[in-house]
CHARMM-style PDB file with segment names, atoms N, HN, CA, C and O in Angstrom:
ATOM      1  N   UNK     1     108.499-104.762  97.690  1.00  0.00      PROA
ATOM      2  CA  UNK     1     109.564-104.455  98.753  1.00  0.00      PROA
ATOM      3  C   UNK     1     109.520-105.772  99.511  1.00  0.00      PROA
ATOM      4  O   UNK     1     108.494-106.435  99.664  1.00  0.00      PROA
ATOM      5  N   UNK     2     110.805-106.112 100.003  1.00  0.00      PROA
ATOM      6  HN  UNK     2     111.639-105.574  99.878  1.00  0.00      PROA
ATOM      7  CA  UNK     2     110.932-107.417 100.760  1.00  0.00      PROA
ATOM      8  C   UNK     2     112.131-107.386 101.570  1.00  0.00      PROA
ATOM      9  O   UNK     2     112.935-106.454 101.544  1.00  0.00      PROA
ATOM     10  N   UNK     3     112.238-108.432 102.298  1.00  0.00      PROA
ATOM     11  HN  UNK     3     111.585-109.189 102.320  1.00  0.00      PROA
ATOM     12  CA  UNK     3     113.606-108.629 102.994  1.00  0.00      PROA
ATOM     13  C   UNK     3     114.612-109.064 101.951  1.00  0.00      PROA
ATOM     14  O   UNK     3     114.380-109.768 100.968  1.00  0.00      PROA
ATOM     15  N   UNK     4     115.776-108.532 102.323  1.00  0.00      PROA
ATOM     16  HN  UNK     4     115.965-107.960 103.122  1.00  0.00      PROA
ATOM     17  CA  UNK     4     116.975-108.935 101.473  1.00  0.00      PROA
ATOM     18  C   UNK     4     118.040-109.654 102.240  1.00  0.00      PROA
ATOM     19  O   UNK     4     118.284-109.350 103.407  1.00  0.00      PROA
ATOM     20  N   UNK     5     118.660-110.573 101.624  1.00  0.00      PROA
ATOM     21  HN  UNK     5     118.463-110.820 100.676  1.00  0.00      PROA
ATOM     22  CA  UNK     5     119.762-111.170 102.296  1.00  0.00      PROA
ATOM     23  C   UNK     5     121.094-111.281 101.384  1.00  0.00      PROA
ATOM     24  O   UNK     5     121.083-111.599 100.195  1.00  0.00      PROA
ATOM     25  N   UNK     6     122.122-110.997 102.065  1.00  0.00      PROA
ATOM     26  HN  UNK     6     122.130-110.739 103.031  1.00  0.00      PROA
ATOM     27  CA  UNK     6     123.452-111.029 101.386  1.00  0.00      PROA
ATOM     28  C   UNK     6     124.432-111.923 102.110  1.00  0.00      PROA
ATOM     29  O   UNK     6     124.588-111.817 103.326  1.00  0.00      PROA
ATOM     30  N   UNK     7     125.129-112.846 101.344  1.00  0.00      PROA
ATOM     31  HN  UNK     7     125.002-112.932 100.355  1.00  0.00      PROA
ATOM     32  CA  UNK     7     126.100-113.690 102.035  1.00  0.00      PROA
ATOM     33  C   UNK     7     127.393-112.891 102.049  1.00  0.00      PROA
ATOM     34  O   UNK     7     127.668-112.138 101.115  1.00  0.00      PROA
ATOM     35  N   UNK     8     128.164-113.042 103.070  1.00  0.00      PROA
ATOM     36  HN  UNK     8     127.940-113.654 103.830  1.00  0.00      PROA
ATOM     37  CA  UNK     8     129.547-112.335 103.189  1.00  0.00      PROA
ATOM     38  C   UNK     8     130.311-113.262 103.989  1.00  0.00      PROA
ATOM     39  O   UNK     8     129.699-114.066 104.692  1.00  0.00      PROA
ATOM     40  N   UNK     9     131.800-113.250 103.967  1.00  0.00      PROA
ATOM     41  HN  UNK     9     132.298-112.596 103.397  1.00  0.00      PROA
ATOM     42  CA  UNK     9     132.565-114.145 104.731  1.00  0.00      PROA
ATOM     43  C   UNK     9     133.381-113.216 105.766  1.00  0.00      PROA
ATOM     44  O   UNK     9     133.798-112.093 105.483  1.00  0.00      PROA
ATOM     45  N   UNK    10     133.545-113.860 107.011  1.00  0.00      PROA
ATOM     46  HN  UNK    10     133.206-114.772 107.240  1.00  0.00      PROA
ATOM     47  CA  UNK    10     134.468-113.179 107.959  1.00  0.00      PROA
ATOM     48  C   UNK    10     135.284-114.467 108.366  1.00  0.00      PROA
ATOM     49  O   UNK    10     134.852-115.421 109.012  1.00  0.00      PROA
ATOM     50  N   UNK    11     136.602-114.290 107.835  1.00  0.00      PROA
ATOM     51  HN  UNK    11     136.953-113.514 107.310  1.00  0.00      PROA
ATOM     52  CA  UNK    11     137.446-115.368 107.932  1.00  0.00      PROA
ATOM     53  C   UNK    11     136.996-116.614 107.071  1.00  0.00      PROA
ATOM     54  O   UNK    11     136.921-116.520 105.846  1.00  0.00      PROA
ATOM     55  N   UNK    12     136.703-117.767 107.732  1.00  0.00      PROA
ATOM     56  HN  UNK    12     136.764-117.843 108.727  1.00  0.00      PROA
ATOM     57  CA  UNK    12     136.403-118.957 107.114  1.00  0.00      PROA
ATOM     58  C   UNK    12     134.780-119.132 107.426  1.00  0.00      PROA
ATOM     59  O   UNK    12     134.193-120.172 107.129  1.00  0.00      PROA
ATOM     60  N   UNK    13     134.243-118.219 107.936  1.00  0.00      PROA
ATOM     61  HN  UNK    13     134.720-117.374 108.178  1.00  0.00      PROA
ATOM     62  CA  UNK    13     132.701-118.297 108.264  1.00  0.00      PROA
ATOM     63  C   UNK    13     131.817-117.562 107.417  1.00  0.00      PROA
ATOM     64  O   UNK    13     132.001-116.355 107.265  1.00  0.00      PROA
ATOM     65  N   UNK    14     130.852-118.173 106.835  1.00  0.00      PROA
ATOM     66  HN  UNK    14     130.702-119.154 106.959  1.00  0.00      PROA
ATOM     67  CA  UNK    14     129.751-117.651 106.032  1.00  0.00      PROA
ATOM     68  C   UNK    14     128.600-116.932 107.035  1.00  0.00      PROA
ATOM     69  O   UNK    14     127.977-117.573 107.881  1.00  0.00      PROA
ATOM     70  N   UNK    15     128.451-115.680 106.823  1.00  0.00      PROA
ATOM     71  HN  UNK    15     128.957-115.160 106.135  1.00  0.00      PROA
ATOM     72  CA  UNK    15     127.439-114.908 107.408  1.00  0.00      PROA
ATOM     73  C   UNK    15     126.443-114.450 106.324  1.00  0.00      PROA
ATOM     74  O   UNK    15     126.711-114.382 105.124  1.00  0.00      PROA
ATOM     75  N   UNK    16     125.208-114.130 106.921  1.00  0.00      PROA
ATOM     76  HN  UNK    16     124.990-114.185 107.896  1.00  0.00      PROA
ATOM     77  CA  UNK    16     124.183-113.609 106.229  1.00  0.00      PROA
ATOM     78  C   UNK    16     123.733-112.280 106.808  1.00  0.00      PROA
ATOM     79  O   UNK    16     123.504-112.165 108.012  1.00  0.00      PROA
ATOM     80  N   UNK    17     123.601-111.238 105.919  1.00  0.00      PROA
ATOM     81  HN  UNK    17     123.787-111.331 104.941  1.00  0.00      PROA
ATOM     82  CA  UNK    17     123.260-109.919 106.386  1.00  0.00      PROA
ATOM     83  C   UNK    17     121.717-109.781 105.726  1.00  0.00      PROA
ATOM     84  O   UNK    17     121.413-109.969 104.548  1.00  0.00      PROA
ATOM     85  N   UNK    18     120.849-109.403 106.825  1.00  0.00      PROA
ATOM     86  HN  UNK    18     121.097-109.251 107.782  1.00  0.00      PROA
ATOM     87  CA  UNK    18     119.424-109.439 106.442  1.00  0.00      PROA
ATOM     88  C   UNK    18     118.934-107.928 106.755  1.00  0.00      PROA
ATOM     89  O   UNK    18     119.229-107.337 107.794  1.00  0.00      PROA
ATOM     90  N   UNK    19     118.188-107.415 105.773  1.00  0.00      PROA
ATOM     91  HN  UNK    19     117.948-107.894 104.929  1.00  0.00      PROA
ATOM     92  CA  UNK    19     117.519-106.157 106.005  1.00  0.00      PROA
ATOM     93  C   UNK    19     116.346-105.956 105.155  1.00  0.00      PROA
ATOM     94  O   UNK    19     116.175-106.739 104.220  1.00  0.00      PROA
ATOM     95  N   UNK    20     115.527-105.020 105.359  1.00  0.00      PROA
ATOM     96  HN  UNK    20     115.666-104.384 106.119  1.00  0.00      PROA
ATOM     97  CA  UNK    20     114.455-104.710 104.501  1.00  0.00      PROA
ATOM     98  C   UNK    20     114.752-103.683 103.340  1.00  0.00      PROA
ATOM     99  O   UNK    20     115.491-102.740 103.626  1.00  0.00      PROA
ATOM    100  N   UNK    21     114.315-103.760 102.228  1.00  0.00      PROA
ATOM    101  HN  UNK    21     113.714-104.526 101.996  1.00  0.00      PROA
ATOM    102  CA  UNK    21     114.631-102.831 101.138  1.00  0.00      PROA
ATOM    103  C   UNK    21     113.578-101.679 101.146  1.00  0.00      PROA
ATOM    104  O   UNK    21     113.551-100.860 100.228  1.00  0.00      PROA
ATOM    105  N   UNK    22     112.767-101.632 102.132  1.00  0.00      PROA
ATOM    106  HN  UNK    22     112.790-102.297 102.878  1.00  0.00      PROA
ATOM    107  CA  UNK    22     111.563-100.575 102.270  1.00  0.00      PROA
ATOM    108  C   UNK    22     111.957 -99.549 103.448  1.00  0.00      PROA
ATOM    109  O   UNK    22     111.146 -98.687 103.787  1.00  0.00      PROA
ATOM    110  N   UNK    23     113.066 -99.644 103.991  1.00  0.00      PROA
ATOM    111  HN  UNK    23     113.725-100.344 103.715  1.00  0.00      PROA
ATOM    112  CA  UNK    23     113.544 -98.707 105.083  1.00  0.00      PROA
ATOM    113  C   UNK    23     112.958 -98.880 106.400  1.00  0.00      PROA
ATOM    114  O   UNK    23     112.904 -97.944 107.198  1.00  0.00      PROA
ATOM    115  N   UNK    24     112.457-100.201 106.691  1.00  0.00      PROA
ATOM    116  HN  UNK    24     112.502-100.961 106.042  1.00  0.00      PROA
ATOM    117  CA  UNK    24     111.916-100.551 107.916  1.00  0.00      PROA
ATOM    118  C   UNK    24     112.780-101.557 108.643  1.00  0.00      PROA
ATOM    119  O   UNK    24     113.587-102.213 107.984  1.00  0.00      PROA
ATOM    120  N   UNK    25     112.679-101.724 109.894  1.00  0.00      PROA
ATOM    121  HN  UNK    25     112.024-101.192 110.429  1.00  0.00      PROA
ATOM    122  CA  UNK    25     113.398-102.726 110.651  1.00  0.00      PROA
ATOM    123  C   UNK    25     112.895-104.190 110.413  1.00  0.00      PROA
ATOM    124  O   UNK    25     111.750-104.442 110.037  1.00  0.00      PROA
ATOM    125  N   UNK    26     113.793-105.072 110.652  1.00  0.00      PROA
ATOM    126  HN  UNK    26     114.722-104.867 110.958  1.00  0.00      PROA
ATOM    127  CA  UNK    26     113.440-106.471 110.577  1.00  0.00      PROA
ATOM    128  C   UNK    26     113.316-107.091 111.994  1.00  0.00      PROA
ATOM    129  O   UNK    26     114.061-106.754 112.914  1.00  0.00      PROA
ATOM    130  N   UNK    27     112.401-107.950 112.109  1.00  0.00      PROA
ATOM    131  HN  UNK    27     111.796-108.223 111.362  1.00  0.00      PROA
ATOM    132  CA  UNK    27     112.242-108.544 113.440  1.00  0.00      PROA
ATOM    133  C   UNK    27     112.474-110.077 113.440  1.00  0.00      PROA
ATOM    134  O   UNK    27     112.072-110.849 112.569  1.00  0.00      PROA
ATOM    135  N   UNK    28     113.219-110.418 114.606  1.00  0.00      PROA
ATOM    136  HN  UNK    28     113.545-109.791 115.313  1.00  0.00      PROA
ATOM    137  CA  UNK    28     113.619-111.921 114.686  1.00  0.00      PROA
ATOM    138  C   UNK    28     114.859-111.985 115.253  1.00  0.00      PROA
ATOM    139  O   UNK    28     115.336-111.029 115.865  1.00  0.00      PROA
ATOM    140  N   UNK    29     115.524-113.210 115.079  1.00  0.00      PROA
ATOM    141  HN  UNK    29     115.137-113.987 114.582  1.00  0.00      PROA
ATOM    142  CA  UNK    29     116.984-113.328 115.494  1.00  0.00      PROA
ATOM    143  C   UNK    29     117.061-113.698 116.856  1.00  0.00      PROA
ATOM    144  O   UNK    29     116.020-113.985 117.448  1.00  0.00      PROA
ATOM    145  N   UNK    30     118.253-113.734 117.487  1.00  0.00      PROA
ATOM    146  HN  UNK    30     119.099-113.502 117.007  1.00  0.00      PROA
ATOM    147  CA  UNK    30     118.607-114.028 118.882  1.00  0.00      PROA
ATOM    148  C   UNK    30     119.667-113.023 119.394  1.00  0.00      PROA
ATOM    149  O   UNK    30     120.757-112.955 118.826  1.00  0.00      PROA
ATOM    150  N   UNK    31     119.391-112.304 120.373  1.00  0.00      PROA
ATOM    151  HN  UNK    31     118.506-112.360 120.835  1.00  0.00      PROA
ATOM    152  CA  UNK    31     118.194-112.165 120.993  1.00  0.00      PROA
ATOM    153  C   UNK    31     117.018-111.702 120.109  1.00  0.00      PROA
ATOM    154  O   UNK    31     117.211-110.873 119.220  1.00  0.00      PROA
ATOM    155  N   UNK    32     115.850-112.209 120.336  1.00  0.00      PROA
ATOM    156  HN  UNK    32     115.693-112.883 121.059  1.00  0.00      PROA
ATOM    157  CA  UNK    32     114.725-111.657 119.289  1.00  0.00      PROA
ATOM    158  C   UNK    32     114.539-110.182 119.639  1.00  0.00      PROA
ATOM    159  O   UNK    32     114.398-109.765 120.789  1.00  0.00      PROA
ATOM    160  N   UNK    33     114.553-109.411 118.499  1.00  0.00      PROA
ATOM    161  HN  UNK    33     114.667-109.750 117.565  1.00  0.00      PROA
ATOM    162  CA  UNK    33     114.330-107.949 118.577  1.00  0.00      PROA
ATOM    163  C   UNK    33     114.115-107.397 117.140  1.00  0.00      PROA
ATOM    164  O   UNK    33     114.077-108.129 116.150  1.00  0.00      PROA
ATOM    165  N   UNK    34     113.979-106.063 117.108  1.00  0.00      PROA
ATOM    166  HN  UNK    34     114.010-105.469 117.911  1.00  0.00      PROA
ATOM    167  CA  UNK    34     113.932-105.380 115.912  1.00  0.00      PROA
ATOM    168  C   UNK    34     115.401-104.665 115.673  1.00  0.00      PROA
ATOM    169  O   UNK    34     116.075-104.051 116.500  1.00  0.00      PROA
ATOM    170  N   UNK    35     115.668-104.915 114.385  1.00  0.00      PROA
ATOM    171  HN  UNK    35     115.121-105.414 113.712  1.00  0.00      PROA
ATOM    172  CA  UNK    35     117.001-104.577 113.821  1.00  0.00      PROA
ATOM    173  C   UNK    35     117.123-103.730 112.569  1.00  0.00      PROA
ATOM    174  O   UNK    35     116.411-104.054 111.619  1.00  0.00      PROA
ATOM    175  N   UNK    36     117.913-102.713 112.446  1.00  0.00      PROA
ATOM    176  HN  UNK    36     118.492-102.451 113.218  1.00  0.00      PROA
ATOM    177  CA  UNK    36     118.028-102.199 111.150  1.00  0.00      PROA
ATOM    178  C   UNK    36     118.582-103.136 110.146  1.00  0.00      PROA
ATOM    179  O   UNK    36     118.078-103.305 109.036  1.00  0.00      PROA
ATOM    180  N   UNK    37     119.697-103.770 110.606  1.00  0.00      PROA
ATOM    181  HN  UNK    37     120.107-103.633 111.508  1.00  0.00      PROA
ATOM    182  CA  UNK    37     120.300-104.785 109.824  1.00  0.00      PROA
ATOM    183  C   UNK    37     120.708-105.854 110.796  1.00  0.00      PROA
ATOM    184  O   UNK    37     121.158-105.566 111.905  1.00  0.00      PROA
ATOM    185  N   UNK    38     120.531-107.228 110.333  1.00  0.00      PROA
ATOM    186  HN  UNK    38     120.165-107.462 109.432  1.00  0.00      PROA
ATOM    187  CA  UNK    38     120.880-108.226 111.109  1.00  0.00      PROA
ATOM    188  C   UNK    38     122.019-109.116 110.485  1.00  0.00      PROA
ATOM    189  O   UNK    38     121.838-109.657 109.394  1.00  0.00      PROA
ATOM    190  N   UNK    39     123.108-109.252 111.136  1.00  0.00      PROA
ATOM    191  HN  UNK    39     123.255-108.813 112.023  1.00  0.00      PROA
ATOM    192  CA  UNK    39     124.282-110.014 110.595  1.00  0.00      PROA
ATOM    193  C   UNK    39     124.514-111.307 111.458  1.00  0.00      PROA
ATOM    194  O   UNK    39     124.948-111.237 112.608  1.00  0.00      PROA
ATOM    195  N   UNK    40     124.230-112.370 110.900  1.00  0.00      PROA
ATOM    196  HN  UNK    40     123.877-112.427 109.966  1.00  0.00      PROA
ATOM    197  CA  UNK    40     124.266-113.801 111.695  1.00  0.00      PROA
ATOM    198  C   UNK    40     125.206-114.732 110.843  1.00  0.00      PROA
ATOM    199  O   UNK    40     125.341-114.639 109.623  1.00  0.00      PROA
ATOM    200  N   UNK    41     125.867-115.687 111.696  1.00  0.00      PROA
ATOM    201  HN  UNK    41     125.757-115.762 112.687  1.00  0.00      PROA
ATOM    202  CA  UNK    41     126.450-116.810 110.993  1.00  0.00      PROA
ATOM    203  C   UNK    41     125.433-117.616 110.334  1.00  0.00      PROA
ATOM    204  O   UNK    41     124.398-117.907 110.935  1.00  0.00      PROA
ATOM    205  N   UNK    42     125.669-118.022 109.062  1.00  0.00      PROA
ATOM    206  HN  UNK    42     126.509-117.785 108.574  1.00  0.00      PROA
ATOM    207  CA  UNK    42     124.681-118.706 108.140  1.00  0.00      PROA
ATOM    208  C   UNK    42     124.185-119.895 108.693  1.00  0.00      PROA
ATOM    209  O   UNK    42     123.009-120.221 108.536  1.00  0.00      PROA
ATOM    210  N   UNK    43     125.160-120.712 109.463  1.00  0.00      PROA
ATOM    211  HN  UNK    43     126.116-120.447 109.591  1.00  0.00      PROA
ATOM    212  CA  UNK    43     124.705-121.997 110.095  1.00  0.00      PROA
ATOM    213  C   UNK    43     123.713-121.811 111.120  1.00  0.00      PROA
ATOM    214  O   UNK    43     123.078-122.822 111.420  1.00  0.00      PROA
ATOM    215  N   UNK    44     123.440-120.750 111.720  1.00  0.00      PROA
ATOM    216  HN  UNK    44     123.955-119.928 111.476  1.00  0.00      PROA
ATOM    217  CA  UNK    44     122.374-120.579 112.635  1.00  0.00      PROA
ATOM    218  C   UNK    44     120.926-120.424 112.049  1.00  0.00      PROA
ATOM    219  O   UNK    44     119.945-120.441 112.793  1.00  0.00      PROA
ATOM    220  N   UNK    45     120.835-120.288 110.830  1.00  0.00      PROA
ATOM    221  HN  UNK    45     121.632-120.275 110.225  1.00  0.00      PROA
ATOM    222  CA  UNK    45     119.432-120.250 110.176  1.00  0.00      PROA
ATOM    223  C   UNK    45     118.437-119.407 110.886  1.00  0.00      PROA
ATOM    224  O   UNK    45     117.283-119.783 111.090  1.00  0.00      PROA
ATOM    225  N   UNK    46     118.904-118.277 111.250  1.00  0.00      PROA
ATOM    226  HN  UNK    46     119.842-117.971 111.084  1.00  0.00      PROA
ATOM    227  CA  UNK    46     117.925-117.323 111.798  1.00  0.00      PROA
ATOM    228  C   UNK    46     117.024-116.697 110.978  1.00  0.00      PROA
ATOM    229  O   UNK    46     117.459-116.390 109.868  1.00  0.00      PROA
ATOM    230  N   UNK    47     115.848-116.418 111.236  1.00  0.00      PROA
ATOM    231  HN  UNK    47     115.494-116.667 112.137  1.00  0.00      PROA
ATOM    232  CA  UNK    47     114.665-115.916 110.352  1.00  0.00      PROA
ATOM    233  C   UNK    47     114.330-114.567 110.806  1.00  0.00      PROA
ATOM    234  O   UNK    47     114.455-114.178 111.967  1.00  0.00      PROA
ATOM    235  N   UNK    48     113.907-113.897 109.851  1.00  0.00      PROA
ATOM    236  HN  UNK    48     113.805-114.213 108.908  1.00  0.00      PROA
ATOM    237  CA  UNK    48     113.437-112.371 110.182  1.00  0.00      PROA
ATOM    238  C   UNK    48     112.118-112.067 109.345  1.00  0.00      PROA
ATOM    239  O   UNK    48     111.901-112.698 108.311  1.00  0.00      PROA
ATOM    240  N   UNK    49     111.250-111.099 109.803  1.00  0.00      PROA
ATOM    241  HN  UNK    49     111.427-110.586 110.643  1.00  0.00      PROA
ATOM    242  CA  UNK    49     110.232-110.672 109.150  1.00  0.00      PROA
ATOM    243  C   UNK    49     110.309-109.150 109.144  1.00  0.00      PROA
ATOM    244  O   UNK    49     110.930-108.537 110.013  1.00  0.00      PROA
ATOM    245  N   UNK    50     109.598-108.497 108.045  1.00  0.00      PROA
ATOM    246  HN  UNK    50     109.094-108.995 107.340  1.00  0.00      PROA
ATOM    247  CA  UNK    50     109.636-107.003 108.055  1.00  0.00      PROA
ATOM    248  C   UNK    50     108.713-106.494 109.177  1.00  0.00      PROA
ATOM    249  O   UNK    50     107.876-107.227 109.706  1.00  0.00      PROA
ATOM    250  N   UNK    51     108.885-105.319 109.487  1.00  0.00      PROA
ATOM    251  HN  UNK    51     109.564-104.723 109.057  1.00  0.00      PROA
ATOM    252  CA  UNK    51     108.105-104.669 110.504  1.00  0.00      PROA
ATOM    253  C   UNK    51     107.546-103.415 109.797  1.00  0.00      PROA
ATOM    254  O   UNK    51     107.812-103.158 108.623  1.00  0.00      PROA
ATOM    255  N   UNK    52     106.728-102.622 110.607  1.00  0.00      PROA
ATOM    256  HN  UNK    52     106.512-102.830 111.561  1.00  0.00      PROA
ATOM    257  CA  UNK    52     106.272-101.301 109.991  1.00  0.00      PROA
ATOM    258  C   UNK    52     107.135-100.246 110.681  1.00  0.00      PROA
ATOM    259  O   UNK    52     106.842 -99.066 110.487  1.00  0.00      PROA
ATOM    260  N   UNK    53     108.144-100.546 111.448  1.00  0.00      PROA
ATOM    261  HN  UNK    53     108.381-101.505 111.605  1.00  0.00      PROA
ATOM    262  CA  UNK    53     108.861 -99.591 112.165  1.00  0.00      PROA
ATOM    263  C   UNK    53     109.986 -98.959 111.306  1.00  0.00      PROA
ATOM    264  O   UNK    53     110.825 -99.698 110.792  1.00  0.00      PROA
ATOM    265  N   UNK    54     110.031 -97.655 111.139  1.00  0.00      PROA
ATOM    266  HN  UNK    54     109.349 -97.054 111.557  1.00  0.00      PROA
ATOM    267  CA  UNK    54     110.957 -97.011 110.103  1.00  0.00      PROA
ATOM    268  C   UNK    54     112.346 -97.119 110.903  1.00  0.00      PROA
ATOM    269  O   UNK    54     112.449 -97.099 112.129  1.00  0.00      PROA
ATOM    270  N   UNK    55     113.348 -97.232 110.016  1.00  0.00      PROA
ATOM    271  HN  UNK    55     113.264 -97.249 109.020  1.00  0.00      PROA
ATOM    272  CA  UNK    55     114.797 -97.134 110.444  1.00  0.00      PROA
ATOM    273  C   UNK    55     115.021 -95.746 110.821  1.00  0.00      PROA
ATOM    274  O   UNK    55     114.751 -94.833 110.041  1.00  0.00      PROA
ATOM    275  N   UNK    56     115.579 -95.514 112.168  1.00  0.00      PROA
ATOM    276  HN  UNK    56     115.798 -96.255 112.801  1.00  0.00      PROA
ATOM    277  CA  UNK    56     115.856 -94.104 112.527  1.00  0.00      PROA
ATOM    278  C   UNK    56     116.866 -93.417 111.532  1.00  0.00      PROA
ATOM    279  O   UNK    56     117.804 -94.013 111.003  1.00  0.00      PROA
ATOM    280  N   UNK    57     116.569 -92.144 111.352  1.00  0.00      PROA
ATOM    281  HN  UNK    57     115.806 -91.660 111.782  1.00  0.00      PROA
ATOM    282  CA  UNK    57     117.211 -91.393 110.271  1.00  0.00      PROA
ATOM    283  C   UNK    57     118.692 -91.171 110.567  1.00  0.00      PROA
ATOM    284  O   UNK    57     119.088 -90.553 111.555  1.00  0.00      PROA
ATOM    285  N   UNK    58     119.390 -91.654 109.749  1.00  0.00      PROA
ATOM    286  HN  UNK    58     119.069 -92.156 108.946  1.00  0.00      PROA
ATOM    287  CA  UNK    58     120.920 -91.223 109.723  1.00  0.00      PROA
ATOM    288  C   UNK    58     121.740 -91.635 110.792  1.00  0.00      PROA
ATOM    289  O   UNK    58     121.307 -92.097 111.848  1.00  0.00      PROA
ATOM    290  N   UNK    59     123.063 -91.447 110.481  1.00  0.00      PROA
ATOM    291  HN  UNK    59     123.415 -91.073 109.623  1.00  0.00      PROA
ATOM    292  CA  UNK    59     124.041 -91.767 111.612  1.00  0.00      PROA
ATOM    293  C   UNK    59     124.326 -90.548 112.408  1.00  0.00      PROA
ATOM    294  O   UNK    59     124.161 -89.441 111.895  1.00  0.00      PROA
ATOM    295  N   UNK    60     124.785 -90.692 113.749  1.00  0.00      PROA
ATOM    296  HN  UNK    60     124.919 -91.591 114.166  1.00  0.00      PROA
ATOM    297  CA  UNK    60     125.264 -89.491 114.569  1.00  0.00      PROA
ATOM    298  C   UNK    60     126.413 -88.934 114.017  1.00  0.00      PROA
ATOM    299  O   UNK    60     127.261 -89.689 113.543  1.00  0.00      PROA
ATOM    300  N   UNK    61     126.597 -87.519 114.003  1.00  0.00      PROA
ATOM    301  HN  UNK    61     125.907 -86.906 114.389  1.00  0.00      PROA
ATOM    302  CA  UNK    61     127.733 -86.890 113.603  1.00  0.00      PROA
ATOM    303  C   UNK    61     128.701 -86.746 114.728  1.00  0.00      PROA
ATOM    304  O   UNK    61     128.310 -86.905 115.884  1.00  0.00      PROA
ATOM    305  N   UNK    62     129.867 -86.470 114.473  1.00  0.00      PROA
ATOM    306  HN  UNK    62     130.184 -86.340 113.533  1.00  0.00      PROA
ATOM    307  CA  UNK    62     130.973 -86.180 115.470  1.00  0.00      PROA
ATOM    308  C   UNK    62     130.421 -85.088 116.468  1.00  0.00      PROA
ATOM    309  O   UNK    62     130.421 -85.249 117.688  1.00  0.00      PROA
ATOM    310  N   UNK    63     129.979 -84.030 115.865  1.00  0.00      PROA
ATOM    311  HN  UNK    63     129.979 -83.899 114.874  1.00  0.00      PROA
ATOM    312  CA  UNK    63     129.555 -82.840 116.742  1.00  0.00      PROA
ATOM    313  C   UNK    63     128.366 -83.353 117.621  1.00  0.00      PROA
ATOM    314  O   UNK    63     128.328 -82.978 118.792  1.00  0.00      PROA
ATOM    315  N   UNK    64     127.474 -84.114 117.180  1.00  0.00      PROA
ATOM    316  HN  UNK    64     127.505 -84.419 116.228  1.00  0.00      PROA
ATOM    317  CA  UNK    64     126.407 -84.637 118.057  1.00  0.00      PROA
ATOM    318  C   UNK    64     126.977 -85.585 119.255  1.00  0.00      PROA
ATOM    319  O   UNK    64     126.489 -85.504 120.382  1.00  0.00      PROA
ATOM    320  N   UNK    65     127.904 -86.374 118.988  1.00  0.00      PROA
ATOM    321  HN  UNK    65     128.300 -86.439 118.072  1.00  0.00      PROA
ATOM    322  CA  UNK    65     128.581 -87.147 119.960  1.00  0.00      PROA
ATOM    323  C   UNK    65     129.261 -86.291 120.998  1.00  0.00      PROA
ATOM    324  O   UNK    65     129.163 -86.593 122.187  1.00  0.00      PROA
ATOM    325  N   UNK    66     130.018 -85.126 120.564  1.00  0.00      PROA
ATOM    326  HN  UNK    66     130.098 -84.880 119.598  1.00  0.00      PROA
ATOM    327  CA  UNK    66     130.532 -84.395 121.510  1.00  0.00      PROA
ATOM    328  C   UNK    66     129.589 -83.580 122.333  1.00  0.00      PROA
ATOM    329  O   UNK    66     129.847 -83.373 123.519  1.00  0.00      PROA
ATOM    330  N   UNK    67     128.507 -83.105 121.769  1.00  0.00      PROA
ATOM    331  HN  UNK    67     128.298 -83.273 120.805  1.00  0.00      PROA
ATOM    332  CA  UNK    67     127.415 -82.385 122.641  1.00  0.00      PROA
ATOM    333  C   UNK    67     126.799 -83.325 123.536  1.00  0.00      PROA
ATOM    334  O   UNK    67     126.410 -82.919 124.631  1.00  0.00      PROA
ATOM    335  N   UNK    68     126.656 -84.563 123.202  1.00  0.00      PROA
ATOM    336  HN  UNK    68     126.972 -84.893 122.313  1.00  0.00      PROA
ATOM    337  CA  UNK    68     126.124 -85.606 124.050  1.00  0.00      PROA
ATOM    338  C   UNK    68     127.080 -85.828 125.228  1.00  0.00      PROA
ATOM    339  O   UNK    68     126.615 -85.844 126.368  1.00  0.00      PROA
ATOM    340  N   UNK    69     128.528 -86.019 124.992  1.00  0.00      PROA
ATOM    341  HN  UNK    69     128.906 -86.006 124.066  1.00  0.00      PROA
ATOM    342  CA  UNK    69     129.440 -86.241 125.995  1.00  0.00      PROA
ATOM    343  C   UNK    69     129.821 -85.147 126.888  1.00  0.00      PROA
ATOM    344  O   UNK    69     130.321 -85.397 127.985  1.00  0.00      PROA
ATOM    345  N   UNK    70     129.616 -83.948 126.487  1.00  0.00      PROA
ATOM    346  HN  UNK    70     129.211 -83.745 125.596  1.00  0.00      PROA
ATOM    347  CA  UNK    70     130.127 -82.767 127.153  1.00  0.00      PROA
ATOM    348  C   UNK    70     128.907 -81.883 127.522  1.00  0.00      PROA
ATOM    349  O   UNK    70     129.076 -80.826 128.130  1.00  0.00      PROA
ATOM    350  N   UNK    71     127.725 -82.301 127.167  1.00  0.00      PROA
ATOM    351  HN  UNK    71     127.587 -83.160 126.673  1.00  0.00      PROA
ATOM    352  CA  UNK    71     126.490 -81.588 127.632  1.00  0.00      PROA
ATOM    353  C   UNK    71     126.360 -80.171 127.024  1.00  0.00      PROA
ATOM    354  O   UNK    71     125.756 -79.292 127.639  1.00  0.00      PROA
ATOM    355  N   UNK    72     126.904 -79.956 125.865  1.00  0.00      PROA
ATOM    356  HN  UNK    72     127.395 -80.670 125.365  1.00  0.00      PROA
ATOM    357  CA  UNK    72     126.735 -78.512 125.335  1.00  0.00      PROA
ATOM    358  C   UNK    72     126.781 -78.514 123.841  1.00  0.00      PROA
ATOM    359  O   UNK    72     126.549 -79.559 123.233  1.00  0.00      PROA
ATOM    360  N   UNK    73     127.057 -77.450 123.239  1.00  0.00      PROA
ATOM    361  HN  UNK    73     127.245 -76.601 123.732  1.00  0.00      PROA
ATOM    362  CA  UNK    73     127.111 -77.365 121.843  1.00  0.00      PROA
ATOM    363  C   UNK    73     128.655 -77.348 121.556  1.00  0.00      PROA
ATOM    364  O   UNK    73     129.426 -76.690 122.255  1.00  0.00      PROA
ATOM    365  N   UNK    74     129.060 -78.105 120.491  1.00  0.00      PROA
ATOM    366  HN  UNK    74     128.434 -78.639 119.924  1.00  0.00      PROA
ATOM    367  CA  UNK    74     130.439 -78.099 120.134  1.00  0.00      PROA
ATOM    368  C   UNK    74     130.834 -77.008 119.229  1.00  0.00      PROA
ATOM    369  OT1 UNK    74     132.002 -76.907 118.856  1.00  0.00      PROA
TER     370      UNK     74
END
């Protein structure tokens, strides 16, 4: 298991997407922190290391968002 990096373009700018393939956060970047996925312009040469912090489970559903916003069950 290791850190993975993928290049992708946004307009004319080359970006790098950095993530762990073992389901943990990566640490580094600017501002320095722990990230599920980091996306940076390649020219910035930002570096990351794997942590032991699991990525939070899943995405928030529309119902969960409504419950949060309106303080009740949707």
